[in-house]
N, CA, C, O and CB atoms as a CASP TS submission, in Angstrom:
PFRMAT TS
TARGET T0000
AUTHOR 0000-0000-0000
METHOD Language model
MODEL 1
PARENT N/A
ATOM      1  N   MET     1      18.521  79.722 164.084  1.00  0.00           N
ATOM      2  CA  MET     1      19.039  80.360 162.845  1.00  0.00           C
ATOM      3  C   MET     1      19.797  79.244 162.032  1.00  0.00           C
ATOM      4  O   MET     1      20.592  78.452 162.537  1.00  0.00           O
ATOM      5  CB  MET     1      20.032  81.628 163.199  1.00  0.00           C
ATOM      6  N   THR     2      19.445  79.290 160.718  1.00  0.00           N
ATOM      7  CA  THR     2      19.927  78.376 159.758  1.00  0.00           C
ATOM      8  C   THR     2      21.132  79.114 159.023  1.00  0.00           C
ATOM      9  O   THR     2      20.985  80.208 158.478  1.00  0.00           O
ATOM     10  CB  THR     2      18.744  77.927 158.761  1.00  0.00           C
ATOM     11  N   ILE     3      22.296  78.443 159.056  1.00  0.00           N
ATOM     12  CA  ILE     3      23.446  79.081 158.311  1.00  0.00           C
ATOM     13  C   ILE     3      23.486  78.575 156.945  1.00  0.00           C
ATOM     14  O   ILE     3      23.554  77.368 156.710  1.00  0.00           O
ATOM     15  CB  ILE     3      24.806  78.819 158.980  1.00  0.00           C
ATOM     16  N   THR     4      23.445  79.449 156.058  1.00  0.00           N
ATOM     17  CA  THR     4      23.525  79.122 154.521  1.00  0.00           C
ATOM     18  C   THR     4      24.806  79.637 153.933  1.00  0.00           C
ATOM     19  O   THR     4      25.611  80.299 154.588  1.00  0.00           O
ATOM     20  CB  THR     4      22.303  79.778 153.697  1.00  0.00           C
ATOM     21  N   SER     5      24.964  79.313 152.686  1.00  0.00           N
ATOM     22  CA  SER     5      26.151  79.898 151.989  1.00  0.00           C
ATOM     23  C   SER     5      26.052  81.422 151.874  1.00  0.00           C
ATOM     24  O   SER     5      27.076  82.062 151.633  1.00  0.00           O
ATOM     25  CB  SER     5      26.300  79.286 150.568  1.00  0.00           C
ATOM     26  N   ALA     6      24.874  82.038 152.032  1.00  0.00           N
ATOM     27  CA  ALA     6      24.807  83.446 151.947  1.00  0.00           C
ATOM     28  C   ALA     6      25.422  84.103 153.194  1.00  0.00           C
ATOM     29  O   ALA     6      25.852  85.255 153.148  1.00  0.00           O
ATOM     30  CB  ALA     6      23.381  83.871 151.755  1.00  0.00           C
ATOM     31  N   HIS     7      25.456  83.380 154.268  1.00  0.00           N
ATOM     32  CA  HIS     7      26.032  83.793 155.544  1.00  0.00           C
ATOM     33  C   HIS     7      27.535  83.679 155.700  1.00  0.00           C
ATOM     34  O   HIS     7      28.170  84.316 156.541  1.00  0.00           O
ATOM     35  CB  HIS     7      25.424  83.024 156.585  1.00  0.00           C
ATOM     36  N   LEU     8      28.057  82.838 154.845  1.00  0.00           N
ATOM     37  CA  LEU     8      29.469  82.522 154.803  1.00  0.00           C
ATOM     38  C   LEU     8      30.428  83.745 154.936  1.00  0.00           C
ATOM     39  O   LEU     8      31.253  83.841 155.845  1.00  0.00           O
ATOM     40  CB  LEU     8      29.748  81.815 153.525  1.00  0.00           C
ATOM     41  N   PRO     9      30.240  84.714 153.907  1.00  0.00           N
ATOM     42  CA  PRO     9      31.205  85.868 153.918  1.00  0.00           C
ATOM     43  C   PRO     9      31.114  86.667 155.181  1.00  0.00           C
ATOM     44  O   PRO     9      32.132  87.199 155.623  1.00  0.00           O
ATOM     45  CB  PRO     9      30.959  86.803 152.731  1.00  0.00           C
ATOM     46  N   ALA    10      29.924  86.790 155.811  1.00  0.00           N
ATOM     47  CA  ALA    10      29.872  87.537 157.002  1.00  0.00           C
ATOM     48  C   ALA    10      30.577  86.845 158.147  1.00  0.00           C
ATOM     49  O   ALA    10      31.278  87.453 158.956  1.00  0.00           O
ATOM     50  CB  ALA    10      28.482  87.811 157.345  1.00  0.00           C
ATOM     51  N   ILE    11      30.349  85.502 158.177  1.00  0.00           N
ATOM     52  CA  ILE    11      31.031  84.809 159.273  1.00  0.00           C
ATOM     53  C   ILE    11      32.557  84.783 159.081  1.00  0.00           C
ATOM     54  O   ILE    11      33.309  84.821 160.056  1.00  0.00           O
ATOM     55  CB  ILE    11      30.498  83.379 159.394  1.00  0.00           C
ATOM     56  N   VAL    12      32.990  84.719 157.866  1.00  0.00           N
ATOM     57  CA  VAL    12      34.546  84.673 157.715  1.00  0.00           C
ATOM     58  C   VAL    12      35.001  86.076 158.037  1.00  0.00           C
ATOM     59  O   VAL    12      36.035  86.188 158.695  1.00  0.00           O
ATOM     60  CB  VAL    12      35.070  84.220 156.172  1.00  0.00           C
ATOM     61  N   ALA    13      34.375  87.121 157.666  1.00  0.00           N
ATOM     62  CA  ALA    13      34.807  88.474 157.883  1.00  0.00           C
ATOM     63  C   ALA    13      34.783  88.803 159.447  1.00  0.00           C
ATOM     64  O   ALA    13      35.606  89.584 159.922  1.00  0.00           O
ATOM     65  CB  ALA    13      33.873  89.462 157.060  1.00  0.00           C
ATOM     66  N   LEU    14      33.862  88.211 160.187  1.00  0.00           N
ATOM     67  CA  LEU    14      33.758  88.388 161.636  1.00  0.00           C
ATOM     68  C   LEU    14      34.903  87.646 162.245  1.00  0.00           C
ATOM     69  O   LEU    14      35.607  88.223 163.074  1.00  0.00           O
ATOM     70  CB  LEU    14      32.390  87.885 162.203  1.00  0.00           C
ATOM     71  N   VAL    15      35.139  86.426 161.901  1.00  0.00           N
ATOM     72  CA  VAL    15      36.265  85.644 162.497  1.00  0.00           C
ATOM     73  C   VAL    15      37.628  86.398 162.098  1.00  0.00           C
ATOM     74  O   VAL    15      38.466  86.667 162.958  1.00  0.00           O
ATOM     75  CB  VAL    15      36.249  84.057 161.936  1.00  0.00           C
ATOM     76  N   ALA    16      37.775  86.679 160.921  1.00  0.00           N
ATOM     77  CA  ALA    16      39.053  87.403 160.506  1.00  0.00           C
ATOM     78  C   ALA    16      39.286  88.692 161.236  1.00  0.00           C
ATOM     79  O   ALA    16      40.409  88.995 161.641  1.00  0.00           O
ATOM     80  CB  ALA    16      39.034  87.718 159.015  1.00  0.00           C
ATOM     81  N   GLY    17      38.243  89.445 161.404  1.00  0.00           N
ATOM     82  CA  GLY    17      38.359  90.680 162.186  1.00  0.00           C
ATOM     83  C   GLY    17      38.731  90.483 163.597  1.00  0.00           C
ATOM     84  O   GLY    17      39.524  91.287 164.087  1.00  0.00           O
ATOM     85  N   ILE    18      38.258  89.509 164.328  1.00  0.00           N
ATOM     86  CA  ILE    18      38.604  89.169 165.682  1.00  0.00           C
ATOM     87  C   ILE    18      40.016  88.677 165.726  1.00  0.00           C
ATOM     88  O   ILE    18      40.740  89.015 166.663  1.00  0.00           O
ATOM     89  CB  ILE    18      37.658  88.137 166.247  1.00  0.00           C
ATOM     90  N   LEU    19      40.459  87.885 164.751  1.00  0.00           N
ATOM     91  CA  LEU    19      41.829  87.354 164.775  1.00  0.00           C
ATOM     92  C   LEU    19      42.806  88.452 164.477  1.00  0.00           C
ATOM     93  O   LEU    19      43.899  88.442 165.044  1.00  0.00           O
ATOM     94  CB  LEU    19      42.003  86.209 163.771  1.00  0.00           C
ATOM     95  N   ILE    20      42.483  89.413 163.612  1.00  0.00           N
ATOM     96  CA  ILE    20      43.356  90.559 163.323  1.00  0.00           C
ATOM     97  C   ILE    20      43.517  91.489 164.547  1.00  0.00           C
ATOM     98  O   ILE    20      44.566  92.092 164.776  1.00  0.00           O
ATOM     99  CB  ILE    20      42.790  91.358 162.132  1.00  0.00           C
ATOM    100  N   LEU    21      42.452  91.563 165.292  1.00  0.00           N
ATOM    101  CA  LEU    21      42.537  92.442 166.468  1.00  0.00           C
ATOM    102  C   LEU    21      43.399  91.725 167.561  1.00  0.00           C
ATOM    103  O   LEU    21      44.171  92.361 168.279  1.00  0.00           O
ATOM    104  CB  LEU    21      41.068  92.792 167.022  1.00  0.00           C
ATOM    105  N   LEU    22      43.230  90.379 167.652  1.00  0.00           N
ATOM    106  CA  LEU    22      44.136  89.674 168.565  1.00  0.00           C
ATOM    107  C   LEU    22      45.603  89.529 168.234  1.00  0.00           C
ATOM    108  O   LEU    22      46.486  89.643 169.084  1.00  0.00           O
ATOM    109  CB  LEU    22      43.644  88.396 168.736  1.00  0.00           C
ATOM    110  N   MET    23      45.833  89.257 166.879  1.00  0.00           N
ATOM    111  CA  MET    23      47.202  89.076 166.372  1.00  0.00           C
ATOM    112  C   MET    23      47.347  89.814 165.043  1.00  0.00           C
ATOM    113  O   MET    23      47.094  89.246 163.981  1.00  0.00           O
ATOM    114  CB  MET    23      47.543  87.557 166.198  1.00  0.00           C
ATOM    115  N   PRO    24      47.767  91.116 165.110  1.00  0.00           N
ATOM    116  CA  PRO    24      47.830  91.809 163.857  1.00  0.00           C
ATOM    117  C   PRO    24      48.753  91.305 162.790  1.00  0.00           C
ATOM    118  O   PRO    24      48.580  91.643 161.619  1.00  0.00           O
ATOM    119  CB  PRO    24      48.166  93.111 164.114  1.00  0.00           C
ATOM    120  N   ARG    25      49.743  90.494 163.159  1.00  0.00           N
ATOM    121  CA  ARG    25      50.581  89.875 162.125  1.00  0.00           C
ATOM    122  C   ARG    25      49.859  88.842 161.201  1.00  0.00           C
ATOM    123  O   ARG    25      50.381  88.475 160.148  1.00  0.00           O
ATOM    124  CB  ARG    25      51.737  89.195 162.802  1.00  0.00           C
ATOM    125  N   LEU    26      48.714  88.411 161.599  1.00  0.00           N
ATOM    126  CA  LEU    26      47.977  87.456 160.828  1.00  0.00           C
ATOM    127  C   LEU    26      47.298  88.122 159.756  1.00  0.00           C
ATOM    128  O   LEU    26      46.786  87.411 158.891  1.00  0.00           O
ATOM    129  CB  LEU    26      47.029  86.709 161.633  1.00  0.00           C
ATOM    130  N   LEU    27      47.209  89.362 159.668  1.00  0.00           N
ATOM    131  CA  LEU    27      46.549  90.101 158.474  1.00  0.00           C
ATOM    132  C   LEU    27      46.877  89.601 157.166  1.00  0.00           C
ATOM    133  O   LEU    27      45.984  89.237 156.401  1.00  0.00           O
ATOM    134  CB  LEU    27      46.907  91.523 158.452  1.00  0.00           C
ATOM    135  N   ASN    28      48.102  89.556 156.851  1.00  0.00           N
ATOM    136  CA  ASN    28      48.581  89.071 155.513  1.00  0.00           C
ATOM    137  C   ASN    28      48.061  87.678 155.229  1.00  0.00           C
ATOM    138  O   ASN    28      47.486  87.459 154.163  1.00  0.00           O
ATOM    139  CB  ASN    28      50.140  89.064 155.444  1.00  0.00           C
ATOM    140  N   PHE    29      48.238  86.715 156.143  1.00  0.00           N
ATOM    141  CA  PHE    29      47.656  85.446 155.917  1.00  0.00           C
ATOM    142  C   PHE    29      46.178  85.362 155.738  1.00  0.00           C
ATOM    143  O   PHE    29      45.696  84.697 154.821  1.00  0.00           O
ATOM    144  CB  PHE    29      48.004  84.637 156.948  1.00  0.00           C
ATOM    145  N   ILE    30      45.452  86.019 156.592  1.00  0.00           N
ATOM    146  CA  ILE    30      43.929  85.964 156.541  1.00  0.00           C
ATOM    147  C   ILE    30      43.518  86.524 155.241  1.00  0.00           C
ATOM    148  O   ILE    30      42.669  85.933 154.573  1.00  0.00           O
ATOM    149  CB  ILE    30      43.228  86.771 157.725  1.00  0.00           C
ATOM    150  N   VAL    31      44.074  87.653 154.823  1.00  0.00           N
ATOM    151  CA  VAL    31      43.674  88.290 153.539  1.00  0.00           C
ATOM    152  C   VAL    31      43.971  87.359 152.414  1.00  0.00           C
ATOM    153  O   VAL    31      43.112  87.106 151.570  1.00  0.00           O
ATOM    154  CB  VAL    31      44.401  89.639 153.312  1.00  0.00           C
ATOM    155  N   ALA    32      45.119  86.862 152.383  1.00  0.00           N
ATOM    156  CA  ALA    32      45.533  85.854 151.319  1.00  0.00           C
ATOM    157  C   ALA    32      44.593  84.654 151.252  1.00  0.00           C
ATOM    158  O   ALA    32      44.056  84.314 150.198  1.00  0.00           O
ATOM    159  CB  ALA    32      46.982  85.331 151.591  1.00  0.00           C
ATOM    160  N   ILE    33      44.421  84.054 152.361  1.00  0.00           N
ATOM    161  CA  ILE    33      43.491  82.844 152.408  1.00  0.00           C
ATOM    162  C   ILE    33      42.055  83.167 151.889  1.00  0.00           C
ATOM    163  O   ILE    33      41.426  82.456 151.106  1.00  0.00           O
ATOM    164  CB  ILE    33      43.382  82.302 153.902  1.00  0.00           C
ATOM    165  N   TYR    34      41.631  84.328 152.431  1.00  0.00           N
ATOM    166  CA  TYR    34      40.242  84.786 152.016  1.00  0.00           C
ATOM    167  C   TYR    34      40.209  84.887 150.485  1.00  0.00           C
ATOM    168  O   TYR    34      39.386  84.269 149.809  1.00  0.00           O
ATOM    169  CB  TYR    34      39.856  86.223 152.682  1.00  0.00           C
ATOM    170  N   LEU    35      41.129  85.685 149.983  1.00  0.00           N
ATOM    171  CA  LEU    35      41.127  85.983 148.541  1.00  0.00           C
ATOM    172  C   LEU    35      41.286  84.705 147.724  1.00  0.00           C
ATOM    173  O   LEU    35      40.624  84.596 146.692  1.00  0.00           O
ATOM    174  CB  LEU    35      42.256  86.978 148.191  1.00  0.00           C
ATOM    175  N   ILE    36      42.070  83.779 148.086  1.00  0.00           N
ATOM    176  CA  ILE    36      42.226  82.473 147.361  1.00  0.00           C
ATOM    177  C   ILE    36      40.830  81.714 147.400  1.00  0.00           C
ATOM    178  O   ILE    36      40.350  81.177 146.401  1.00  0.00           O
ATOM    179  CB  ILE    36      43.418  81.556 148.061  1.00  0.00           C
ATOM    180  N   PHE    37      40.261  81.721 148.582  1.00  0.00           N
ATOM    181  CA  PHE    37      38.974  81.043 148.668  1.00  0.00           C
ATOM    182  C   PHE    37      37.888  81.683 147.886  1.00  0.00           C
ATOM    183  O   PHE    37      37.114  80.981 147.235  1.00  0.00           O
ATOM    184  CB  PHE    37      38.552  80.952 150.049  1.00  0.00           C
ATOM    185  N   VAL    38      37.783  83.003 147.914  1.00  0.00           N
ATOM    186  CA  VAL    38      36.835  83.647 147.050  1.00  0.00           C
ATOM    187  C   VAL    38      37.059  83.500 145.571  1.00  0.00           C
ATOM    188  O   VAL    38      36.117  83.386 144.786  1.00  0.00           O
ATOM    189  CB  VAL    38      36.804  85.023 147.362  1.00  0.00           C
ATOM    190  N   GLY    39      38.273  83.503 145.215  1.00  0.00           N
ATOM    191  CA  GLY    39      38.734  83.227 143.798  1.00  0.00           C
ATOM    192  C   GLY    39      38.323  81.926 143.343  1.00  0.00           C
ATOM    193  O   GLY    39      37.732  81.793 142.272  1.00  0.00           O
ATOM    194  N   LEU    40      38.636  80.845 144.184  1.00  0.00           N
ATOM    195  CA  LEU    40      38.257  79.444 143.715  1.00  0.00           C
ATOM    196  C   LEU    40      36.732  79.340 143.742  1.00  0.00           C
ATOM    197  O   LEU    40      36.146  78.716 142.857  1.00  0.00           O
ATOM    198  CB  LEU    40      38.918  78.281 144.656  1.00  0.00           C
ATOM    199  N   THR    41      36.111  79.910 144.692  1.00  0.00           N
ATOM    200  CA  THR    41      34.601  79.877 144.645  1.00  0.00           C
ATOM    201  C   THR    41      34.024  80.519 143.478  1.00  0.00           C
ATOM    202  O   THR    41      33.125  79.979 142.834  1.00  0.00           O
ATOM    203  CB  THR    41      34.015  80.522 145.824  1.00  0.00           C
ATOM    204  N   GLY    42      34.539  81.717 143.169  1.00  0.00           N
ATOM    205  CA  GLY    42      34.080  82.420 141.983  1.00  0.00           C
ATOM    206  C   GLY    42      34.245  81.722 140.628  1.00  0.00           C
ATOM    207  O   GLY    42      33.476  81.868 139.677  1.00  0.00           O
ATOM    208  N   LEU    43      35.391  80.910 140.650  1.00  0.00           N
ATOM    209  CA  LEU    43      35.645  80.160 139.382  1.00  0.00           C
ATOM    210  C   LEU    43      34.765  78.864 139.385  1.00  0.00           C
ATOM    211  O   LEU    43      34.684  78.195 138.355  1.00  0.00           O
ATOM    212  CB  LEU    43      37.224  79.785 139.236  1.00  0.00           C
ATOM    213  N   GLY    44      34.176  78.539 140.403  1.00  0.00           N
ATOM    214  CA  GLY    44      33.362  77.393 140.453  1.00  0.00           C
ATOM    215  C   GLY    44      34.125  75.996 140.749  1.00  0.00           C
ATOM    216  O   GLY    44      33.600  74.901 140.549  1.00  0.00           O
ATOM    217  N   LEU    45      35.377  76.175 141.230  1.00  0.00           N
ATOM    218  CA  LEU    45      36.176  75.002 141.479  1.00  0.00           C
ATOM    219  C   LEU    45      35.945  74.303 142.849  1.00  0.00           C
ATOM    220  O   LEU    45      36.503  73.250 143.155  1.00  0.00           O
ATOM    221  CB  LEU    45      37.589  75.385 141.363  1.00  0.00           C
ATOM    222  N   LEU    46      35.097  74.958 143.626  1.00  0.00           N
ATOM    223  CA  LEU    46      34.686  74.307 144.968  1.00  0.00           C
ATOM    224  C   LEU    46      33.294  73.841 144.807  1.00  0.00           C
ATOM    225  O   LEU    46      32.659  73.744 145.857  1.00  0.00           O
ATOM    226  CB  LEU    46      34.779  75.316 146.234  1.00  0.00           C
ATOM    227  N   LYS    47      32.716  73.545 143.758  1.00  0.00           N
ATOM    228  CA  LYS    47      31.419  73.085 143.695  1.00  0.00           C
ATOM    229  C   LYS    47      31.321  71.654 144.202  1.00  0.00           C
ATOM    230  O   LYS    47      30.269  71.244 144.691  1.00  0.00           O
ATOM    231  CB  LYS    47      30.925  73.211 142.329  1.00  0.00           C
ATOM    232  N   MET    48      32.279  70.975 144.104  1.00  0.00           N
ATOM    233  CA  MET    48      32.293  69.502 144.694  1.00  0.00           C
ATOM    234  C   MET    48      32.154  69.454 146.157  1.00  0.00           C
ATOM    235  O   MET    48      31.801  68.420 146.723  1.00  0.00           O
ATOM    236  CB  MET    48      33.615  68.749 144.357  1.00  0.00           C
ATOM    237  N   PHE    49      32.431  70.580 146.809  1.00  0.00           N
ATOM    238  CA  PHE    49      32.211  70.547 148.367  1.00  0.00           C
ATOM    239  C   PHE    49      30.929  71.198 148.675  1.00  0.00           C
ATOM    240  O   PHE    49      30.659  71.418 149.856  1.00  0.00           O
ATOM    241  CB  PHE    49      33.376  71.301 149.194  1.00  0.00           C
ATOM    242  N   HIS    50      30.133  71.522 147.768  1.00  0.00           N
ATOM    243  CA  HIS    50      28.737  72.096 147.839  1.00  0.00           C
ATOM    244  C   HIS    50      28.633  73.269 148.751  1.00  0.00           C
ATOM    245  O   HIS    50      27.818  73.359 149.669  1.00  0.00           O
ATOM    246  CB  HIS    50      27.744  71.049 148.305  1.00  0.00           C
ATOM    247  N   PHE    51      29.598  74.235 148.398  1.00  0.00           N
ATOM    248  CA  PHE    51      29.477  75.507 149.185  1.00  0.00           C
ATOM    249  C   PHE    51      28.378  76.342 148.631  1.00  0.00           C
ATOM    250  O   PHE    51      28.115  77.431 149.139  1.00  0.00           O
ATOM    251  CB  PHE    51      30.795  76.321 149.177  1.00  0.00           C
TER
END
């Protein structure tokens, strides 16, 4: 299986879900980091990393 940028949201959601189940206090941090990452990606500020 080749992992592309189309798979990235699914992988992030899966890892975040597992972490939230293991440590519920991480929910705020995981959601905040995810929203910041999606926002930066949406604005095109992470193009230099070739995501």
